[in-house]
Steps between C-alpha positions, in 0.01 A plus 500: 500500500361404845777397739632510857771757574734527798652838582803426715722723712818290517647733767214446748573314820862610485543335159353165606220527243743522209709211630196278555309597186570180308341292777215749550419504127494120487254499792276750321507316166419169669171650624417762236678398181738720298583841643652801325753656737586870517788607728527853636842637412512816714368642827190719489493879520200724577446542123611157374364169626676224303264220608201716400641544151558126461149425629343747259686342210396148608132597526506666159640182346225281649599406856189383685686437826797704623696360794700758698811331640680718754433711805216739579666770288506271196133406553412870517686568174323210324163638617594834344562318172137385487386859439562752225350850472286429806338183361583126515689369197315167514214493753477120470866430587592366843782590739679237709785543745795292611659690783879491504599824673582654835152575637237268349215712633241500221461121503427502876159666457394205281675238716703395197788257560857621529651186349533503119357158418192560715461846349504355148235245595280781632538685167423182304180443699348785300327662799461874446397809692415835348695759702514877534805699392619833634595793280752743647595847380806642679816707463796296374858548621568739211202723588271380218139401572475128425224237498533128566290209626537289813349170604583480869581806715621853437610686810690805614703624794730262683433221246620718213832552675524137614454353153793705373714362783390144416574542131846640584572222751772247422604250769166542682311319221712188548315448831161499322220744428368532856842593636570748219167679547521502882856633492411770246184601688677545835798680347268734310264554795790606720547808276143545375283791610124491422404769248175694459278378216145591399301189406159509327274227359202486264287394799544843659766402751760773557785532749832672554739276688865452583534185294732233625364264237187486285409198285251503212430129494347266246675197654573437868876459535816698433853521639558122486197380693376806690118480507450873461141479366354186661147546362587606144325305223655525151162469327265726699550813288649690795837586647563452871681822598707438814631820662765471773555838668814611684660159454842491666790262555370378837155431354658267247734344753219418744214454253667306218317182600164675479583620148602150393169360630281792388406602855648850461172621344349504852770738627439864597729638226338301217191579290353287220255632240376359169496696177498476121749785466753668729704817458802578717668841505815578704480817709865528605820568309649151541409245228261219595613191311280232342532120504316317221498121537854503636644762264575867570411698187430848639317717749183686593275670397316197368156376401393135543200363307345152504418319174243236601540152352767619258705178483449123516744322732565124490505411867 
C-alpha cells in the first residue's frame, strides 16, 4: 500500500528528537497527510544499521517517500536501507531528510533549512534531485571486510579519530554541534600523527602520502559545517577526493577558518582530484580509521565507488 514513512532516531540531538516528535509528526502530517512512524530502538554497529532495517521494511510494504529524521548518521543508515543485494529495493521511491542531529552537514550542500517546519514545507513542495551514492568496502572493527553505502562524505585519517571522540563526547554536545566537533578535532589533532597511505583512482592518479586527512566527497560539508570539498556536486557521477598531507595541530589551529570557508583547497598541503573510484591502502602498522557520514565503523584498506544517480532526494 503506497504511503509515507518516517524513520526516526529519537536519541538524535541529545534526545531532543524523541521529546519533540509529537509536534514534529503533526507538522509533517499537516503538509503530507498520514505518516507511518518507525523508531530506531538501538545504536548502530558496523554490521547492524537499525534505521536501514526499518527503511527496507517500509519500502517493501509500499513506502513511496521515506523521511529520515535524525542526524547525518541516521540519514546514512536510511540510505543504506534503500538498497539490498547491490540494487535499489524500489527505484521509484524518494528520500527526504529532516535534520535533527549534531552536525547537519548533508543538508548544507542542498541549502536545505535547519528549522523543522521549513524543512517539511521543502519536502512537501515535491522538488526532487537525482543524486549519486557512494559504495564503500572497508575493514570493520572486528576485522571483517564489510560493505555499506554513503550519501555525503567518507574520509580517513584525523576525521576517523575525531568522529569517535565526538560520538563519545558528553557535556561538549550541550554547547552545540560546532563546539563539539571543534573541541574533538583539536583534542584529537594534538595527539594525531599523519600516517602513510597509498591512494589510487580509476583515472590513473596514484600517490603515497602521509595523510593527515583525506575526504572522498559526494557532498561538500562535514564536521558540523566544514566545507572540505567546496566544488563537490552530488549528481556529477564523480567523487571529489581531497587529500591533506602532513596535517598537524598548528595547521588546524591557524587554518580552521580556511577549512570552514573551503579556501584550504588552495593550500600547499592540499590536493584535489576527481574520480569514480578510489582505493586507499595503509602502509604503516598503525590503523588508519574511517569516518562515514559522522560514524566510525572501521579502518583502511578501503575501496570507494560512485553509483551515479542511484537515489532520488526530495530537496
